[in-house]
ChimeraX commands (.cxc) that place a marker at each C-alpha (Angstrom):
marker #1 position -53.51,-25.23,16.02 radius 0.5
marker #1 position -57.03,-25.81,14.71 radius 0.5
marker #1 position -58.45,-22.90,15.37 radius 0.5
marker #1 position -55.67,-20.81,13.68 radius 0.5
marker #1 position -56.14,-23.05,10.25 radius 0.5
marker #1 position -59.94,-22.22,10.85 radius 0.5
marker #1 position -59.15,-18.39,10.63 radius 0.5
marker #1 position -57.09,-18.47,7.54 radius 0.5
marker #1 position -59.08,-20.36,5.52 radius 0.5
marker #1 position -61.93,-18.18,5.93 radius 0.5
marker #1 position -59.79,-15.49,5.19 radius 0.5
marker #1 position -59.16,-17.22,1.70 radius 0.5
marker #1 position -62.77,-17.65,1.26 radius 0.5
marker #1 position -62.96,-14.15,1.49 radius 0.5
marker #1 position -60.32,-13.18,-0.80 radius 0.5
marker #1 position -61.89,-14.81,-3.31 radius 0.5
marker #1 position -65.58,-13.81,-3.05 radius 0.5
marker #1 position -64.12,-10.20,-3.62 radius 0.5
marker #1 position -62.09,-10.81,-5.94 radius 0.5
marker #1 position -64.54,-12.91,-8.34 radius 0.5
marker #1 position -67.04,-9.76,-7.47 radius 0.5
marker #1 position -64.20,-7.00,-8.90 radius 0.5
marker #1 position -64.32,-9.62,-12.14 radius 0.5
marker #1 position -67.85,-8.86,-12.47 radius 0.5
marker #1 position -68.09,-5.29,-11.97 radius 0.5
marker #1 position -64.72,-5.11,-14.85 radius 0.5
marker #1 position -67.60,-7.37,-16.61 radius 0.5
marker #1 position -70.42,-4.84,-16.51 radius 0.5
marker #1 position -68.32,-1.92,-17.21 radius 0.5
marker #1 position -66.67,-3.15,-20.49 radius 0.5
marker #1 position -70.44,-4.40,-21.65 radius 0.5
marker #1 position -71.56,-1.05,-20.94 radius 0.5
marker #1 position -68.09,0.68,-22.29 radius 0.5
marker #1 position -69.23,-1.93,-25.81 radius 0.5
marker #1 position -72.50,0.09,-25.78 radius 0.5
marker #1 position -71.49,3.73,-26.10 radius 0.5
marker #1 position -69.23,3.13,-28.79 radius 0.5
marker #1 position -71.91,1.59,-30.53 radius 0.5
marker #1 position -74.24,5.05,-29.82 radius 0.5
marker #1 position -70.66,6.66,-31.57 radius 0.5
marker #1 position -70.19,4.68,-34.27 radius 0.5
marker #1 position -69.20,6.08,-37.29 radius 0.5
marker #1 position -71.31,5.93,-40.44 radius 0.5
marker #1 position -69.17,3.89,-41.83 radius 0.5
marker #1 position -69.68,1.52,-39.25 radius 0.5
marker #1 position -73.18,2.00,-38.73 radius 0.5
marker #1 position -73.28,1.06,-42.91 radius 0.5
marker #1 position -73.86,4.85,-44.13 radius 0.5
marker #1 position -72.27,6.76,-46.57 radius 0.5
marker #1 position -70.20,9.76,-44.50 radius 0.5
marker #1 position -71.00,13.37,-44.60 radius 0.5
marker #1 position -69.34,15.05,-47.52 radius 0.5
marker #1 position -70.01,18.53,-46.15 radius 0.5
marker #1 position -66.12,19.11,-45.11 radius 0.5
marker #1 position -64.91,17.53,-47.94 radius 0.5
marker #1 position -67.30,20.03,-50.45 radius 0.5
marker #1 position -66.41,23.43,-48.27 radius 0.5
marker #1 position -62.78,21.82,-48.42 radius 0.5
marker #1 position -62.26,24.19,-51.27 radius 0.5
marker #1 position -61.98,27.31,-49.46 radius 0.5
marker #1 position -59.96,26.54,-46.94 radius 0.5
marker #1 position -57.14,28.82,-46.35 radius 0.5
marker #1 position -53.38,27.70,-48.43 radius 0.5
marker #1 position -55.41,26.10,-50.92 radius 0.5
marker #1 position -54.72,26.87,-54.83 radius 0.5
marker #1 position -57.25,28.03,-57.67 radius 0.5
marker #1 position -56.85,27.85,-61.31 radius 0.5
marker #1 position -59.73,27.99,-63.53 radius 0.5
marker #1 position -61.02,29.79,-66.83 radius 0.5
marker #1 position -64.08,31.74,-67.80 radius 0.5
marker #1 position -66.06,32.52,-70.97 radius 0.5
marker #1 position -67.74,35.62,-70.89 radius 0.5
marker #1 position -69.98,38.12,-72.75 radius 0.5
marker #1 position -70.76,41.36,-72.28 radius 0.5
marker #1 position -72.90,44.15,-73.72 radius 0.5
marker #1 position -71.30,48.15,-73.40 radius 0.5
marker #1 position -72.43,51.38,-73.81 radius 0.5
marker #1 position -69.51,53.73,-75.28 radius 0.5
marker #1 position -69.01,58.04,-75.01 radius 0.5
marker #1 position -66.59,59.22,-77.06 radius 0.5
marker #1 position -64.89,63.00,-76.87 radius 0.5
marker #1 position -62.12,63.30,-79.83 radius 0.5
marker #1 position -60.21,66.50,-79.35 radius 0.5
marker #1 position -58.20,67.73,-82.85 radius 0.5
marker #1 position -56.82,70.55,-80.60 radius 0.5
marker #1 position -59.58,73.37,-82.28 radius 0.5
marker #1 position -62.79,71.13,-82.14 radius 0.5
marker #1 position -64.44,69.05,-79.81 radius 0.5
marker #1 position -66.68,66.38,-80.54 radius 0.5
marker #1 position -68.63,64.28,-78.90 radius 0.5
marker #1 position -70.25,61.08,-79.29 radius 0.5
marker #1 position -70.63,57.25,-78.43 radius 0.5
marker #1 position -71.86,53.65,-79.47 radius 0.5
marker #1 position -72.71,50.86,-78.59 radius 0.5
marker #1 position -71.53,47.11,-79.23 radius 0.5
marker #1 position -70.79,43.15,-77.45 radius 0.5
marker #1 position -67.50,41.94,-76.17 radius 0.5
marker #1 position -66.77,38.39,-75.68 radius 0.5
marker #1 position -63.93,37.36,-73.77 radius 0.5
marker #1 position -61.90,34.63,-72.08 radius 0.5
marker #1 position -60.38,34.68,-68.98 radius 0.5
marker #1 position -57.24,32.46,-67.40 radius 0.5
marker #1 position -56.77,33.33,-63.16 radius 0.5
marker #1 position -54.23,31.84,-60.45 radius 0.5
marker #1 position -55.35,32.49,-56.92 radius 0.5
marker #1 position -54.44,31.82,-53.61 radius 0.5
marker #1 position -56.64,31.45,-50.27 radius 0.5
marker #1 position -55.14,34.19,-48.04 radius 0.5
marker #1 position -57.83,33.12,-45.48 radius 0.5
marker #1 position -60.88,31.08,-45.55 radius 0.5
marker #1 position -63.55,32.00,-47.86 radius 0.5
marker #1 position -61.12,34.64,-49.33 radius 0.5
marker #1 position -58.56,34.15,-52.37 radius 0.5
marker #1 position -56.66,36.93,-54.38 radius 0.5
marker #1 position -54.90,36.10,-57.52 radius 0.5
marker #1 position -53.81,37.58,-60.51 radius 0.5
marker #1 position -56.00,37.08,-64.55 radius 0.5
marker #1 position -55.68,37.74,-68.19 radius 0.5
marker #1 position -58.56,38.69,-69.58 radius 0.5
marker #1 position -58.27,38.58,-73.61 radius 0.5
marker #1 position -61.73,40.29,-75.17 radius 0.5
marker #1 position -62.86,40.80,-78.61 radius 0.5
marker #1 position -64.92,43.25,-79.21 radius 0.5
marker #1 position -67.22,44.95,-82.21 radius 0.5
marker #1 position -69.76,48.03,-81.98 radius 0.5
marker #1 position -71.12,50.90,-83.88 radius 0.5
marker #1 position -71.68,54.77,-84.07 radius 0.5
marker #1 position -74.65,55.85,-82.28 radius 0.5
marker #1 position -74.23,59.50,-83.11 radius 0.5
marker #1 position -74.97,62.07,-85.98 radius 0.5
marker #1 position -71.26,63.74,-85.09 radius 0.5
marker #1 position -69.79,61.90,-87.97 radius 0.5
marker #1 position -70.00,61.32,-91.55 radius 0.5
marker #1 position -71.46,57.70,-92.15 radius 0.5
marker #1 position -71.92,54.78,-89.54 radius 0.5
marker #1 position -68.30,54.43,-88.68 radius 0.5
marker #1 position -67.82,50.88,-87.00 radius 0.5
marker #1 position -64.78,49.63,-84.85 radius 0.5
marker #1 position -63.60,46.31,-84.28 radius 0.5
marker #1 position -61.82,45.32,-80.96 radius 0.5
marker #1 position -58.69,43.23,-79.50 radius 0.5
marker #1 position -57.86,43.75,-75.99 radius 0.5
marker #1 position -55.15,42.07,-73.44 radius 0.5
marker #1 position -55.42,42.90,-70.00 radius 0.5
marker #1 position -53.38,41.79,-66.80 radius 0.5
marker #1 position -53.94,42.34,-63.47 radius 0.5
marker #1 position -55.40,41.55,-60.07 radius 0.5
marker #1 position -58.55,40.44,-58.50 radius 0.5
marker #1 position -60.06,38.70,-55.24 radius 0.5
marker #1 position -63.04,37.29,-54.08 radius 0.5
marker #1 position -65.05,36.67,-50.90 radius 0.5
marker #1 position -66.73,33.14,-50.59 radius 0.5
marker #1 position -69.83,32.47,-48.60 radius 0.5
marker #1 position -70.48,28.77,-48.62 radius 0.5
marker #1 position -74.09,26.89,-47.59 radius 0.5
marker #1 position -75.49,23.40,-47.96 radius 0.5
marker #1 position -72.43,21.98,-48.03 radius 0.5
marker #1 position -71.66,21.87,-51.68 radius 0.5
marker #1 position -72.46,25.27,-52.69 radius 0.5
marker #1 position -71.64,28.69,-52.38 radius 0.5
marker #1 position -72.06,32.61,-53.17 radius 0.5
marker #1 position -69.56,34.81,-53.83 radius 0.5
marker #1 position -68.76,38.99,-54.63 radius 0.5
marker #1 position -65.78,39.23,-56.46 radius 0.5
marker #1 position -64.03,42.49,-57.70 radius 0.5
marker #1 position -60.98,42.61,-60.65 radius 0.5
marker #1 position -58.37,45.45,-62.26 radius 0.5
marker #1 position -57.08,44.95,-65.23 radius 0.5
marker #1 position -54.25,47.02,-67.57 radius 0.5
marker #1 position -53.89,46.85,-70.70 radius 0.5
marker #1 position -52.98,47.55,-74.12 radius 0.5
marker #1 position -55.10,47.44,-77.69 radius 0.5
marker #1 position -55.50,47.22,-81.16 radius 0.5
marker #1 position -57.80,49.16,-82.67 radius 0.5
marker #1 position -59.20,49.42,-86.76 radius 0.5
marker #1 position -61.48,52.39,-87.10 radius 0.5
marker #1 position -63.15,52.26,-90.68 radius 0.5
marker #1 position -65.47,55.05,-92.57 radius 0.5
marker #1 position -66.41,51.79,-94.70 radius 0.5
marker #1 position -63.52,53.83,-97.38 radius 0.5
marker #1 position -60.72,54.54,-95.51 radius 0.5
marker #1 position -59.14,52.64,-92.22 radius 0.5
marker #1 position -56.91,53.48,-89.48 radius 0.5
marker #1 position -54.95,51.53,-87.34 radius 0.5
marker #1 position -54.74,52.79,-83.20 radius 0.5
marker #1 position -53.30,51.42,-80.79 radius 0.5
marker #1 position -54.80,52.73,-77.29 radius 0.5
marker #1 position -53.44,52.19,-73.33 radius 0.5
marker #1 position -56.81,51.23,-71.40 radius 0.5
marker #1 position -57.48,50.67,-67.30 radius 0.5
marker #1 position -60.95,48.83,-66.24 radius 0.5
marker #1 position -62.83,48.19,-62.73 radius 0.5
marker #1 position -65.23,45.23,-62.53 radius 0.5
marker #1 position -67.29,43.98,-59.20 radius 0.5
marker #1 position -70.92,41.60,-59.12 radius 0.5
marker #1 position -71.90,38.88,-57.06 radius 0.5
marker #1 position -71.69,34.76,-58.59 radius 0.5
marker #1 position -72.64,31.52,-57.57 radius 0.5
marker #1 position -70.15,28.39,-57.47 radius 0.5
marker #1 position -71.09,24.92,-57.20 radius 0.5
marker #1 position -68.50,21.81,-56.12 radius 0.5
marker #1 position -68.17,18.42,-56.71 radius 0.5
marker #1 position -65.66,16.71,-54.24 radius 0.5
marker #1 position -64.24,20.38,-53.11 radius 0.5
marker #1 position -61.78,19.97,-56.15 radius 0.5
marker #1 position -63.76,21.56,-58.93 radius 0.5
marker #1 position -66.73,24.15,-59.32 radius 0.5
marker #1 position -68.87,25.15,-62.03 radius 0.5
marker #1 position -69.60,28.74,-61.53 radius 0.5
marker #1 position -71.13,31.71,-63.17 radius 0.5
marker #1 position -70.86,35.34,-62.80 radius 0.5
marker #1 position -72.80,39.20,-63.48 radius 0.5
marker #1 position -70.75,41.79,-63.25 radius 0.5
marker #1 position -70.68,45.33,-63.55 radius 0.5
marker #1 position -67.33,47.34,-65.43 radius 0.5
marker #1 position -65.87,50.35,-65.81 radius 0.5
marker #1 position -63.34,51.01,-67.88 radius 0.5
marker #1 position -61.26,54.49,-68.64 radius 0.5
marker #1 position -59.09,54.06,-72.80 radius 0.5
marker #1 position -56.67,56.89,-74.33 radius 0.5
marker #1 position -55.68,57.06,-77.94 radius 0.5
marker #1 position -52.97,59.29,-79.66 radius 0.5
marker #1 position -53.59,59.02,-82.90 radius 0.5
marker #1 position -52.04,60.84,-85.92 radius 0.5
marker #1 position -54.12,61.99,-88.74 radius 0.5
marker #1 position -54.00,63.97,-92.12 radius 0.5
marker #1 position -54.97,66.67,-90.37 radius 0.5
marker #1 position -52.97,66.96,-86.91 radius 0.5
marker #1 position -52.95,64.28,-83.49 radius 0.5
marker #1 position -55.85,63.21,-82.19 radius 0.5
marker #1 position -56.74,62.37,-79.00 radius 0.5
marker #1 position -59.18,59.77,-78.18 radius 0.5
marker #1 position -60.70,59.33,-74.49 radius 0.5
marker #1 position -63.37,56.26,-74.07 radius 0.5
marker #1 position -65.11,55.90,-70.71 radius 0.5
marker #1 position -67.00,52.58,-71.31 radius 0.5
marker #1 position -69.96,51.04,-69.39 radius 0.5
marker #1 position -70.83,47.57,-69.46 radius 0.5
marker #1 position -72.06,44.45,-68.39 radius 0.5
marker #1 position -70.68,41.21,-68.20 radius 0.5
marker #1 position -71.96,37.48,-67.32 radius 0.5
marker #1 position -69.23,34.95,-67.14 radius 0.5
marker #1 position -69.38,30.77,-67.14 radius 0.5
marker #1 position -66.03,29.39,-65.22 radius 0.5
marker #1 position -64.57,26.20,-64.26 radius 0.5
marker #1 position -62.55,26.39,-61.43 radius 0.5
marker #1 position -59.81,23.54,-59.40 radius 0.5
marker #1 position -58.89,24.12,-56.12 radius 0.5
marker #1 position -55.68,21.88,-55.09 radius 0.5
marker #1 position -53.26,22.69,-51.48 radius 0.5
marker #1 position -49.81,21.56,-51.54 radius 0.5
marker #1 position -50.32,18.36,-48.99 radius 0.5
marker #1 position -52.51,16.27,-51.55 radius 0.5
marker link #1:1,2 radius 0.2
marker link #1:2,3 radius 0.2
marker link #1:3,4 radius 0.2
marker link #1:4,5 radius 0.2
marker link #1:5,6 radius 0.2
marker link #1:6,7 radius 0.2
marker link #1:7,8 radius 0.2
marker link #1:8,9 radius 0.2
marker link #1:9,10 radius 0.2
marker link #1:10,11 radius 0.2
marker link #1:11,12 radius 0.2
marker link #1:12,13 radius 0.2
marker link #1:13,14 radius 0.2
marker link #1:14,15 radius 0.2
marker link #1:15,16 radius 0.2
marker link #1:16,17 radius 0.2
marker link #1:17,18 radius 0.2
marker link #1:18,19 radius 0.2
marker link #1:19,20 radius 0.2
marker link #1:20,21 radius 0.2
marker link #1:21,22 radius 0.2
marker link #1:22,23 radius 0.2
marker link #1:23,24 radius 0.2
marker link #1:24,25 radius 0.2
marker link #1:25,26 radius 0.2
marker link #1:26,27 radius 0.2
marker link #1:27,28 radius 0.2
marker link #1:28,29 radius 0.2
marker link #1:29,30 radius 0.2
marker link #1:30,31 radius 0.2
marker link #1:31,32 radius 0.2
marker link #1:32,33 radius 0.2
marker link #1:33,34 radius 0.2
marker link #1:34,35 radius 0.2
marker link #1:35,36 radius 0.2
marker link #1:36,37 radius 0.2
marker link #1:37,38 radius 0.2
marker link #1:38,39 radius 0.2
marker link #1:39,40 radius 0.2
marker link #1:40,41 radius 0.2
marker link #1:41,42 radius 0.2
marker link #1:42,43 radius 0.2
marker link #1:43,44 radius 0.2
marker link #1:44,45 radius 0.2
marker link #1:45,46 radius 0.2
marker link #1:46,47 radius 0.2
marker link #1:47,48 radius 0.2
marker link #1:48,49 radius 0.2
marker link #1:49,50 radius 0.2
marker link #1:50,51 radius 0.2
marker link #1:51,52 radius 0.2
marker link #1:52,53 radius 0.2
marker link #1:53,54 radius 0.2
marker link #1:54,55 radius 0.2
marker link #1:55,56 radius 0.2
marker link #1:56,57 radius 0.2
marker link #1:57,58 radius 0.2
marker link #1:58,59 radius 0.2
marker link #1:59,60 radius 0.2
marker link #1:60,61 radius 0.2
marker link #1:61,62 radius 0.2
marker link #1:62,63 radius 0.2
marker link #1:63,64 radius 0.2
marker link #1:64,65 radius 0.2
marker link #1:65,66 radius 0.2
marker link #1:66,67 radius 0.2
marker link #1:67,68 radius 0.2
marker link #1:68,69 radius 0.2
marker link #1:69,70 radius 0.2
marker link #1:70,71 radius 0.2
marker link #1:71,72 radius 0.2
marker link #1:72,73 radius 0.2
marker link #1:73,74 radius 0.2
marker link #1:74,75 radius 0.2
marker link #1:75,76 radius 0.2
marker link #1:76,77 radius 0.2
marker link #1:77,78 radius 0.2
marker link #1:78,79 radius 0.2
marker link #1:79,80 radius 0.2
marker link #1:80,81 radius 0.2
marker link #1:81,82 radius 0.2
marker link #1:82,83 radius 0.2
marker link #1:83,84 radius 0.2
marker link #1:84,85 radius 0.2
marker link #1:85,86 radius 0.2
marker link #1:86,87 radius 0.2
marker link #1:87,88 radius 0.2
marker link #1:88,89 radius 0.2
marker link #1:89,90 radius 0.2
marker link #1:90,91 radius 0.2
marker link #1:91,92 radius 0.2
marker link #1:92,93 radius 0.2
marker link #1:93,94 radius 0.2
marker link #1:94,95 radius 0.2
marker link #1:95,96 radius 0.2
marker link #1:96,97 radius 0.2
marker link #1:97,98 radius 0.2
marker link #1:98,99 radius 0.2
marker link #1:99,100 radius 0.2
marker link #1:100,101 radius 0.2
marker link #1:101,102 radius 0.2
marker link #1:102,103 radius 0.2
marker link #1:103,104 radius 0.2
marker link #1:104,105 radius 0.2
marker link #1:105,106 radius 0.2
marker link #1:106,107 radius 0.2
marker link #1:107,108 radius 0.2
marker link #1:108,109 radius 0.2
marker link #1:109,110 radius 0.2
marker link #1:110,111 radius 0.2
marker link #1:111,112 radius 0.2
marker link #1:112,113 radius 0.2
marker link #1:113,114 radius 0.2
marker link #1:114,115 radius 0.2
marker link #1:115,116 radius 0.2
marker link #1:116,117 radius 0.2
marker link #1:117,118 radius 0.2
marker link #1:118,119 radius 0.2
marker link #1:119,120 radius 0.2
marker link #1:120,121 radius 0.2
marker link #1:121,122 radius 0.2
marker link #1:122,123 radius 0.2
marker link #1:123,124 radius 0.2
marker link #1:124,125 radius 0.2
marker link #1:125,126 radius 0.2
marker link #1:126,127 radius 0.2
marker link #1:127,128 radius 0.2
marker link #1:128,129 radius 0.2
marker link #1:129,130 radius 0.2
marker link #1:130,131 radius 0.2
marker link #1:131,132 radius 0.2
marker link #1:132,133 radius 0.2
marker link #1:133,134 radius 0.2
marker link #1:134,135 radius 0.2
marker link #1:135,136 radius 0.2
marker link #1:136,137 radius 0.2
marker link #1:137,138 radius 0.2
marker link #1:138,139 radius 0.2
marker link #1:139,140 radius 0.2
marker link #1:140,141 radius 0.2
marker link #1:141,142 radius 0.2
marker link #1:142,143 radius 0.2
marker link #1:143,144 radius 0.2
marker link #1:144,145 radius 0.2
marker link #1:145,146 radius 0.2
marker link #1:146,147 radius 0.2
marker link #1:147,148 radius 0.2
marker link #1:148,149 radius 0.2
marker link #1:149,150 radius 0.2
marker link #1:150,151 radius 0.2
marker link #1:151,152 radius 0.2
marker link #1:152,153 radius 0.2
marker link #1:153,154 radius 0.2
marker link #1:154,155 radius 0.2
marker link #1:155,156 radius 0.2
marker link #1:156,157 radius 0.2
marker link #1:157,158 radius 0.2
marker link #1:158,159 radius 0.2
marker link #1:159,160 radius 0.2
marker link #1:160,161 radius 0.2
marker link #1:161,162 radius 0.2
marker link #1:162,163 radius 0.2
marker link #1:163,164 radius 0.2
marker link #1:164,165 radius 0.2
marker link #1:165,166 radius 0.2
marker link #1:166,167 radius 0.2
marker link #1:167,168 radius 0.2
marker link #1:168,169 radius 0.2
marker link #1:169,170 radius 0.2
marker link #1:170,171 radius 0.2
marker link #1:171,172 radius 0.2
marker link #1:172,173 radius 0.2
marker link #1:173,174 radius 0.2
marker link #1:174,175 radius 0.2
marker link #1:175,176 radius 0.2
marker link #1:176,177 radius 0.2
marker link #1:177,178 radius 0.2
marker link #1:178,179 radius 0.2
marker link #1:179,180 radius 0.2
marker link #1:180,181 radius 0.2
marker link #1:181,182 radius 0.2
marker link #1:182,183 radius 0.2
marker link #1:183,184 radius 0.2
marker link #1:184,185 radius 0.2
marker link #1:185,186 radius 0.2
marker link #1:186,187 radius 0.2
marker link #1:187,188 radius 0.2
marker link #1:188,189 radius 0.2
marker link #1:189,190 radius 0.2
marker link #1:190,191 radius 0.2
marker link #1:191,192 radius 0.2
marker link #1:192,193 radius 0.2
marker link #1:193,194 radius 0.2
marker link #1:194,195 radius 0.2
marker link #1:195,196 radius 0.2
marker link #1:196,197 radius 0.2
marker link #1:197,198 radius 0.2
marker link #1:198,199 radius 0.2
marker link #1:199,200 radius 0.2
marker link #1:200,201 radius 0.2
marker link #1:201,202 radius 0.2
marker link #1:202,203 radius 0.2
marker link #1:203,204 radius 0.2
marker link #1:204,205 radius 0.2
marker link #1:205,206 radius 0.2
marker link #1:206,207 radius 0.2
marker link #1:207,208 radius 0.2
marker link #1:208,209 radius 0.2
marker link #1:209,210 radius 0.2
marker link #1:210,211 radius 0.2
marker link #1:211,212 radius 0.2
marker link #1:212,213 radius 0.2
marker link #1:213,214 radius 0.2
marker link #1:214,215 radius 0.2
marker link #1:215,216 radius 0.2
marker link #1:216,217 radius 0.2
marker link #1:217,218 radius 0.2
marker link #1:218,219 radius 0.2
marker link #1:219,220 radius 0.2
marker link #1:220,221 radius 0.2
marker link #1:221,222 radius 0.2
marker link #1:222,223 radius 0.2
marker link #1:223,224 radius 0.2
marker link #1:224,225 radius 0.2
marker link #1:225,226 radius 0.2
marker link #1:226,227 radius 0.2
marker link #1:227,228 radius 0.2
marker link #1:228,229 radius 0.2
marker link #1:229,230 radius 0.2
marker link #1:230,231 radius 0.2
marker link #1:231,232 radius 0.2
marker link #1:232,233 radius 0.2
marker link #1:233,234 radius 0.2
marker link #1:234,235 radius 0.2
marker link #1:235,236 radius 0.2
marker link #1:236,237 radius 0.2
marker link #1:237,238 radius 0.2
marker link #1:238,239 radius 0.2
marker link #1:239,240 radius 0.2
marker link #1:240,241 radius 0.2
marker link #1:241,242 radius 0.2
marker link #1:242,243 radius 0.2
marker link #1:243,244 radius 0.2
marker link #1:244,245 radius 0.2
marker link #1:245,246 radius 0.2
marker link #1:246,247 radius 0.2
marker link #1:247,248 radius 0.2
marker link #1:248,249 radius 0.2
marker link #1:249,250 radius 0.2
marker link #1:250,251 radius 0.2
marker link #1:251,252 radius 0.2
marker link #1:252,253 radius 0.2
view
């Protein structure tokens, strides 16, 4: 009986020692795990500011909307052909334009946006040919609508280069004066523009941008004058410099 009791006591002691070893081993694992967690602590846990790179690039995420506007200045060179039925005159002019371009767009994919825009232009030009008497001057107001597209190339977290293209169609009212008489003409026109730009972002929600754009425009004007119908076809090439401000948002925010 004493022998059985002694064996039972020895077995109980062995079990208690084994449990103590397992408990110590678990404590060691927990301490190691805590050390590993400290190695992978977040910037906030370490007292550092979080990285804003993802927030800055979030503006260009697919599914976002963008609204904004730009103000531009244009230097233009225009060639004009006037057909009076019996004679054809060729000439041209140089001038400038100021324009306002509000837009709204949707990111169909990351870094790629499609949208619609309006372009309101005010311009003035002067004839630089010898085909007409005097030095006629022209003032224009144009209102164009059309689609646009942009492809962004982000870098440095809060900046991006982009390539943008735009098409516009609209009507204009033109006052033509030769110093003694003036006429009002209504014109239909189309424009195409493309060029590179640069954007810098703030908190992934606002961007300030600049763009240099090459524009090509075609217009046709039918005007009734004293001698009959007069058709004027105008082709314009221009370099456009635009500064704008844009706001980015999503349906989830």
